N, CA and C atoms as an extended XYZ file, in Angstrom:
309
Properties=species:S:1:pos:R:3:atomname:S:1:resname:S:1:resid:I:1 pbc="F F F"
N         0.816       -1.198        0.000 N   UNK     1
C         0.000        0.000        0.000 CA  UNK     1
C         0.857        1.257        0.000 C   UNK     1
N         1.946        1.328        0.820 N   UNK     2
C         2.758        2.554        0.798 CA  UNK     2
C         3.355        2.820       -0.575 C   UNK     2
N         3.659        1.798       -1.319 N   UNK     3
C         4.227        1.967       -2.653 CA  UNK     3
C         3.190        2.592       -3.595 C   UNK     3
N         1.958        2.142       -3.467 N   UNK     4
C         0.871        2.695       -4.294 CA  UNK     4
C         0.599        4.145       -3.905 C   UNK     4
N         0.625        4.436       -2.607 N   UNK     5
C         0.389        5.795       -2.141 CA  UNK     5
C         1.476        6.720       -2.662 C   UNK     5
N         2.721        6.258       -2.682 N   UNK     6
C         3.837        7.051       -3.200 CA  UNK     6
C         3.653        7.307       -4.695 C   UNK     6
N         3.236        6.287       -5.456 N   UNK     7
C         3.018        6.449       -6.898 CA  UNK     7
C         1.875        7.414       -7.171 C   UNK     7
N         0.820        7.313       -6.338 N   UNK     8
C        -0.333        8.205       -6.510 CA  UNK     8
C         0.059        9.635       -6.154 C   UNK     8
N         0.841        9.814       -5.097 N   UNK     9
C         1.232       11.167       -4.702 CA  UNK     9
C         2.133       11.807       -5.753 C   UNK     9
N         2.899       10.994       -6.493 N   UNK    10
C         3.724       11.538       -7.573 CA  UNK    10
C         2.863       11.985       -8.761 C   UNK    10
N         1.725       11.324       -8.945 N   UNK    11
C         0.862       11.623      -10.090 CA  UNK    11
C        -0.159       12.725       -9.789 C   UNK    11
N        -0.347       13.090       -8.543 N   UNK    12
C        -1.345       14.106       -8.177 CA  UNK    12
C        -1.080       15.460       -8.842 C   UNK    12
N         0.153       15.954       -8.912 N   UNK    13
C         0.370       17.243       -9.599 CA  UNK    13
C        -0.014       17.179      -11.073 C   UNK    13
N         0.258       16.050      -11.719 N   UNK    14
C        -0.127       15.901      -13.115 CA  UNK    14
C        -1.648       15.900      -13.243 C   UNK    14
N        -2.310       15.191      -12.305 N   UNK    15
C        -3.762       15.151      -12.310 CA  UNK    15
C        -4.333       16.556      -12.111 C   UNK    15
N        -3.759       17.295      -11.174 N   UNK    16
C        -4.204       18.670      -10.908 CA  UNK    16
C        -4.026       19.524      -12.165 C   UNK    16
N        -2.904       19.360      -12.849 N   UNK    17
C        -2.639       20.112      -14.073 CA  UNK    17
C        -3.665       19.777      -15.156 C   UNK    17
N        -3.974       18.505      -15.316 N   UNK    18
C        -4.957       18.074      -16.310 CA  UNK    18
C        -6.344       18.585      -15.940 C   UNK    18
N        -6.693       18.531      -14.635 N   UNK    19
C        -7.995       19.024      -14.196 CA  UNK    19
C        -8.120       20.533      -14.429 C   UNK    19
N        -7.041       21.258      -14.168 N   UNK    20
C        -7.055       22.702      -14.427 CA  UNK    20
C        -7.247       22.991      -15.914 C   UNK    20
N        -6.554       22.212      -16.731 N   UNK    21
C        -6.679       22.393      -18.173 CA  UNK    21
C        -8.097       22.072      -18.651 C   UNK    21
N        -8.678       21.023      -18.094 N   UNK    22
C       -10.062       20.664      -18.439 CA  UNK    22
C       -11.007       21.781      -18.002 C   UNK    22
N       -10.790       22.339      -16.816 N   UNK    23
C       -11.637       23.433      -16.332 CA  UNK    23
C       -11.511       24.649      -17.259 C   UNK    23
N       -10.291       24.958      -17.696 N   UNK    24
C       -10.086       26.075      -18.621 CA  UNK    24
C       -10.780       25.810      -19.962 C   UNK    24
N       -10.684       24.585      -20.427 N   UNK    25
C       -11.328       24.242      -21.688 CA  UNK    25
C       -12.850       24.314      -21.576 C   UNK    25
N       -13.398       23.888      -20.427 N   UNK    26
C       -14.843       23.987      -20.214 CA  UNK    26
C       -15.283       25.438      -20.184 C   UNK    26
N       -14.501       26.298      -19.504 N   UNK    27
C       -14.832       27.725      -19.466 CA  UNK    27
C       -14.758       28.324      -20.871 C   UNK    27
N       -13.739       27.924      -21.619 N   UNK    28
C       -13.604       28.404      -22.991 CA  UNK    28
C       -14.769       27.924      -23.851 C   UNK    28
N       -15.172       26.668      -23.668 N   UNK    29
C       -16.310       26.117      -24.405 CA  UNK    29
C       -17.585       26.889      -24.085 C   UNK    29
N       -17.810       27.173      -22.808 N   UNK    30
C       -19.006       27.914      -22.399 CA  UNK    30
C       -19.007       29.300      -23.034 C   UNK    30
N       -17.836       29.955      -23.005 N   UNK    31
C       -17.726       31.286      -23.596 CA  UNK    31
C       -18.011       31.225      -25.104 C   UNK    31
N       -17.469       30.233      -25.785 N   UNK    32
C       -17.680       30.085      -27.231 CA  UNK    32
C       -19.140       29.764      -27.553 C   UNK    32
N       -19.787       28.950      -26.719 N   UNK    33
C       -21.198       28.634      -26.938 CA  UNK    33
C       -22.072       29.876      -26.766 C   UNK    33
N       -21.755       30.707      -25.753 N   UNK    34
C       -22.502       31.948      -25.558 CA  UNK    34
C       -22.295       32.888      -26.747 C   UNK    34
N       -21.053       32.956      -27.208 N   UNK    35
C       -20.754       33.807      -28.357 CA  UNK    35
C       -21.502       33.304      -29.593 C   UNK    35
N       -21.547       31.990      -29.779 N   UNK    36
C       -22.260       31.416      -30.916 CA  UNK    36
C       -23.754       31.715      -30.822 C   UNK    36
N       -24.314       31.602      -29.615 N   UNK    37
C       -25.739       31.895      -29.434 CA  UNK    37
C       -26.029       33.360      -29.761 C   UNK    37
N       -25.133       34.251      -29.337 N   UNK    38
C       -25.313       35.670      -29.655 CA  UNK    38
C       -25.222       35.914      -31.159 C   UNK    38
N       -24.291       35.261      -31.810 N   UNK    39
C       -24.139       35.426      -33.262 CA  UNK    39
C       -25.342       34.880      -34.017 C   UNK    39
N       -25.881       33.757      -33.547 N   UNK    40
C       -27.078       33.194      -34.179 CA  UNK    40
C       -28.244       34.165      -34.021 C   UNK    40
N       -28.384       34.739      -32.829 N   UNK    41
C       -29.450       35.712      -32.582 CA  UNK    41
C       -29.273       36.937      -33.482 C   UNK    41
N       -28.066       37.444      -33.574 N   UNK    42
C       -27.796       38.601      -34.434 CA  UNK    42
C       -28.076       38.267      -35.898 C   UNK    42
N       -27.747       37.057      -36.316 N   UNK    43
C       -28.004       36.638      -37.690 CA  UNK    43
C       -29.500       36.627      -37.970 C   UNK    43
N       -30.277       36.102      -37.037 N   UNK    44
C       -31.732       36.077      -37.210 CA  UNK    44
C       -32.294       37.486      -37.277 C   UNK    44
N       -31.812       38.365      -36.388 N   UNK    45
C       -32.281       39.749      -36.387 CA  UNK    45
C       -31.911       40.455      -37.695 C   UNK    45
N       -30.726       40.175      -38.196 N   UNK    46
C       -30.290       40.785      -39.446 CA  UNK    46
C       -31.133       40.291      -40.617 C   UNK    46
N       -31.484       39.010      -40.622 N   UNK    47
C       -32.353       38.476      -41.679 CA  UNK    47
C       -33.713       39.165      -41.652 C   UNK    47
N       -34.252       39.349      -40.454 N   UNK    48
C       -35.549       40.013      -40.320 CA  UNK    48
C       -35.450       41.448      -40.833 C   UNK    48
N       -34.388       42.155      -40.454 N   UNK    49
C       -34.204       43.532      -40.919 CA  UNK    49
C       -34.046       43.592      -42.434 C   UNK    49
N       -33.334       42.634      -42.996 N   UNK    50
C       -33.138       42.595      -44.445 CA  UNK    50
C       -34.470       42.370      -45.158 C   UNK    50
N       -35.286       41.475      -44.647 N   UNK    51
C       -36.600       41.231      -45.254 CA  UNK    51
C       -37.460       42.482      -45.191 C   UNK    51
N       -37.436       43.166      -44.050 N   UNK    52
C       -38.218       44.405      -43.914 CA  UNK    52
C       -37.714       45.477      -44.873 C   UNK    52
N       -36.408       45.584      -45.016 N   UNK    53
C       -35.840       46.575      -45.926 CA  UNK    53
C       -36.228       46.280      -47.362 C   UNK    53
N       -36.221       44.997      -47.738 N   UNK    54
C       -36.620       44.634      -49.099 CA  UNK    54
C       -38.086       44.962      -49.351 C   UNK    54
N       -38.948       44.726      -48.349 N   UNK    55
C       -40.358       45.078      -48.484 CA  UNK    55
C       -40.520       46.596      -48.641 C   UNK    55
N       -39.772       47.350      -47.849 N   UNK    56
C       -39.852       48.810      -47.913 CA  UNK    56
C       -39.388       49.324      -49.266 C   UNK    56
N       -38.284       48.801      -49.744 N   UNK    57
C       -37.762       49.232      -51.046 CA  UNK    57
C       -38.736       48.851      -52.154 C   UNK    57
N       -39.305       47.670      -52.053 N   UNK    58
C       -40.301       47.251      -53.043 CA  UNK    58
C       -41.525       48.154      -53.032 C   UNK    58
N       -41.950       48.549      -51.843 N   UNK    59
C       -43.104       49.436      -51.725 CA  UNK    59
C       -42.813       50.837      -52.238 C   UNK    59
N       -41.592       51.278      -52.060 N   UNK    60
C       -41.234       52.616      -52.513 CA  UNK    60
C       -40.933       52.672      -54.003 C   UNK    60
N       -40.787       51.535      -54.640 N   UNK    61
C       -40.512       51.505      -56.073 CA  UNK    61
C       -41.645       52.147      -56.865 C   UNK    61
N       -42.876       51.918      -56.458 N   UNK    62
C       -44.027       52.522      -57.119 CA  UNK    62
C       -44.129       54.012      -56.848 C   UNK    62
N       -43.592       54.447      -55.722 N   UNK    63
C       -43.629       55.863      -55.375 CA  UNK    63
C       -42.807       56.692      -56.349 C   UNK    63
N       -41.709       56.150      -56.830 N   UNK    64
C       -40.875       56.896      -57.771 CA  UNK    64
C       -41.661       57.207      -59.038 C   UNK    64
N       -42.379       56.220      -59.534 N   UNK    65
C       -43.177       56.433      -60.748 CA  UNK    65
C       -44.267       57.471      -60.487 C   UNK    65
N       -44.887       57.390      -59.324 N   UNK    66
C       -45.963       58.334      -58.991 CA  UNK    66
C       -45.424       59.752      -58.880 C   UNK    66
N       -44.280       59.925      -58.209 N   UNK    67
C       -43.688       61.253      -58.050 CA  UNK    67
C       -43.215       61.803      -59.391 C   UNK    67
N       -42.712       60.951      -60.261 N   UNK    68
C       -42.298       61.401      -61.589 CA  UNK    68
C       -43.499       61.913      -62.372 C   UNK    68
N       -44.601       61.200      -62.285 N   UNK    69
C       -45.835       61.615      -62.966 CA  UNK    69
C       -46.345       62.940      -62.418 C   UNK    69
N       -46.334       63.098      -61.104 N   UNK    70
C       -46.797       64.347      -60.488 CA  UNK    70
C       -45.892       65.504      -60.897 C   UNK    70
N       -44.596       65.264      -60.942 N   UNK    71
C       -43.655       66.306      -61.348 CA  UNK    71
C       -43.907       66.757      -62.778 C   UNK    71
N       -44.151       65.824      -63.662 N   UNK    72
C       -44.447       66.176      -65.052 CA  UNK    72
C       -45.755       66.952      -65.149 C   UNK    72
N       -46.757       66.564      -64.356 N   UNK    73
C       -48.039       67.265      -64.350 CA  UNK    73
C       -47.865       68.698      -63.861 C   UNK    73
N       -47.073       68.881      -62.802 N   UNK    74
C       -46.841       70.238      -62.294 CA  UNK    74
C       -46.063       71.082      -63.288 C   UNK    74
N       -45.147       70.472      -63.995 N   UNK    75
C       -44.394       71.200      -65.024 CA  UNK    75
C       -45.346       71.689      -66.110 C   UNK    75
N       -46.283       70.840      -66.515 N   UNK    76
C       -47.274       71.255      -67.516 CA  UNK    76
C       -48.164       72.375      -66.986 C   UNK    76
N       -48.530       72.313      -65.745 N   UNK    77
C       -49.394       73.345      -65.154 CA  UNK    77
C       -48.671       74.683      -65.008 C   UNK    77
N       -47.364       74.652      -64.795 N   UNK    78
C       -46.602       75.896      -64.633 CA  UNK    78
C       -46.615       76.726      -65.921 C   UNK    78
N       -46.762       76.074      -67.060 N   UNK    79
C       -46.822       76.789      -68.326 CA  UNK    79
C       -48.075       77.671      -68.370 C   UNK    79
N       -49.164       77.191      -67.816 N   UNK    80
C       -50.441       77.901      -67.865 CA  UNK    80
C       -50.676       78.812      -66.662 C   UNK    80
N       -49.776       78.875      -65.709 N   UNK    81
C       -50.053       79.610      -64.474 CA  UNK    81
C       -50.186       81.116      -64.724 C   UNK    81
N       -49.436       81.696      -65.626 N   UNK    82
C       -49.520       83.139      -65.875 CA  UNK    82
C       -50.894       83.493      -66.435 C   UNK    82
N       -51.370       82.708      -67.381 N   UNK    83
C       -52.702       82.972      -67.942 CA  UNK    83
C       -53.787       82.754      -66.907 C   UNK    83
N       -53.636       81.733      -66.075 N   UNK    84
C       -54.632       81.474      -65.028 CA  UNK    84
C       -54.701       82.626      -64.036 C   UNK    84
N       -53.544       83.181      -63.668 N   UNK    85
C       -53.503       84.307      -62.725 CA  UNK    85
C       -54.120       85.537      -63.363 C   UNK    85
N       -53.825       85.800      -64.625 N   UNK    86
C       -54.381       86.958      -65.324 CA  UNK    86
C       -55.893       86.852      -65.413 C   UNK    86
N       -56.391       85.681      -65.775 N   UNK    87
C       -57.832       85.469      -65.875 CA  UNK    87
C       -58.495       85.605      -64.509 C   UNK    87
N       -57.887       85.030      -63.473 N   UNK    88
C       -58.451       85.104      -62.114 CA  UNK    88
C       -58.482       86.539      -61.616 C   UNK    88
N       -57.418       87.291      -61.856 N   UNK    89
C       -57.394       88.685      -61.379 CA  UNK    89
C       -58.431       89.516      -62.132 C   UNK    89
N       -58.662       89.239      -63.397 N   UNK    90
C       -59.700       89.961      -64.133 CA  UNK    90
C       -61.073       89.666      -63.584 C   UNK    90
N       -61.345       88.424      -63.280 N   UNK    91
C       -62.652       88.049      -62.720 CA  UNK    91
C       -62.845       88.681      -61.357 C   UNK    91
N       -61.805       88.635      -60.511 N   UNK    92
C       -61.909       89.239      -59.173 CA  UNK    92
C       -62.081       90.741      -59.294 C   UNK    92
N       -61.364       91.364      -60.208 N   UNK    93
C       -61.481       92.814      -60.408 CA  UNK    93
C       -62.867       93.203      -60.899 C   UNK    93
N       -63.486       92.401      -61.706 N   UNK    94
C       -64.801       92.704      -62.236 CA  UNK    94
C       -65.894       92.463      -61.202 C   UNK    94
N       -65.835       91.300      -60.532 N   UNK    95
C       -66.892       90.958      -59.584 CA  UNK    95
C       -66.679       91.559      -58.205 C   UNK    95
N       -65.483       91.910      -57.829 N   UNK    96
C       -65.163       92.314      -56.476 CA  UNK    96
C       -65.845       93.575      -55.983 C   UNK    96
N       -65.554       94.760      -56.551 N   UNK    97
C       -66.055       95.993      -55.958 CA  UNK    97
C       -67.510       96.311      -56.293 C   UNK    97
N       -68.061       95.681      -57.285 N   UNK    98
C       -69.412       96.045      -57.714 CA  UNK    98
C       -70.419       94.978      -57.327 C   UNK    98
N       -71.619       95.444      -57.019 N   UNK    99
C       -72.719       94.513      -56.791 CA  UNK    99
C       -73.312       94.157      -58.142 C   UNK    99
N       -74.368       93.401      -58.158 N   UNK   100
C       -74.921       92.937      -59.424 CA  UNK   100
C       -75.607       94.047      -60.208 C   UNK   100
N       -76.126       95.121      -59.611 N   UNK   101
C       -76.825       96.218      -60.313 CA  UNK   101
C       -75.892       97.025      -61.196 C   UNK   101
N       -74.752       97.529      -60.626 N   UNK   102
C       -73.908       98.353      -61.517 CA  UNK   102
C       -73.245       97.542      -62.620 C   UNK   102
N       -73.103       96.328      -62.430 N   UNK   103
C       -72.471       95.517      -63.467 CA  UNK   103
C       -73.395       95.420      -64.603 C   UNK   103
């Protein structure tokens, strides 16, 4: 028995070293698993954001055509604005100060 105890006592520092290394590896594994879980969560969130952005861009695609059409319509109306103002001021000038009798 004393011979076995001596052999075991010689191996205890090696065992302690291996146990410490295993503990470090377990801590490293836990840290890596947490990091992986965070990355998976971020990946899912990024996919959701990407899908929403694609929907938004798709929805705004029709807006460009609508705004282009409105811009062209306003450009056409600007050509006639001087005549419209002249006609409106003439009507206001005629109907404004007089009642229906003097007219």
